[in-house]
C-alpha positions in Angstrom: 2.5 17.9 15.2 4.5 17.5 12.0 1.5 16.6 10.0 -0.5 19.5 11.3 2.3 21.9 10.4 2.7 20.5 6.9 -1.1 20.7 6.4 -1.0 24.3 7.6 1.7 25.0 5.0 4.5 25.7 7.5 6.9 23.3 5.7 7.9 19.9 4.5 7.7 16.8 6.7 8.6 13.1 6.4 5.5 11.3 7.6 4.6 7.6 7.8 1.9 6.7 5.2 -0.6 5.9 7.9 -0.3 9.5 9.2 -0.4 11.1 5.7 -2.9 8.9 3.9 -6.0 11.0 4.5 -4.5 14.4 3.8 -2.9 13.1 0.7 -6.2 11.7 -0.6 -8.0 14.9 0.2 -5.4 17.1 -1.4 -4.4 18.8 1.9 -0.9 17.4 1.4 1.0 16.5 -1.7 4.1 14.4 -2.2 7.4 16.1 -3.0 10.6 14.3 -4.0 8.5 11.4 -5.3 11.5 9.5 -6.6 12.9 9.3 -3.0 11.7 6.7 -0.5 12.6 6.6 3.2 14.2 3.4 4.6 11.7 0.6 5.2 10.7 -0.2 8.8 9.0 -3.2 10.3 6.7 -3.7 13.2 7.2 -6.8 15.3 4.8 -8.5 17.8 7.2 -9.7 20.5 6.1 -12.2 23.1 7.8 -14.9 25.1 7.8 -18.3 23.3 8.9 -20.3 26.3 5.3 -20.7 27.6 1.8 -21.1 26.2 0.4 -17.9 24.6 -2.9 -16.7 26.1 -5.9 -16.7 23.8 -6.1 -12.9 24.1 -2.5 -12.5 22.9 -2.9 -15.0 20.1 -6.1 -13.2 19.0 -4.3 -9.8 19.0 -1.3 -11.1 17.1 -3.6 -12.7 14.5 -5.6 -9.4 14.2 -2.4 -7.5 13.6 -1.3 -9.9 10.9 -4.7 -9.8 9.2 -5.1 -6.0 9.4 -1.6 -5.0 8.3 -0.2 -7.9 6.3 2.5 -7.2 3.8 1.1 -3.9 2.4 -1.1 -2.0 4.9 -4.5 -0.9 3.7 -3.6 2.8 3.9 -0.8 2.5 1.4 -3.1 1.7 -1.5 -2.9 4.3 -4.2 0.4 6.1 -3.2 
């Protein structure tokens, strides 16, 4: 909702880069206050370690680590 409002010119929004990447690339949005950065946040894959992890969970956690890594692919160029 915030992204749609910002793209429509209603106002300014703080958006995660994954939500703003495409409108920024296309020029529908532009960064303001470029010297300011919001606090960093982290995503964790939480699972019980007191038993064996199923192959599906292991594959999913591995996929997350490969896909996002340290710098997510959508953050390139900002």
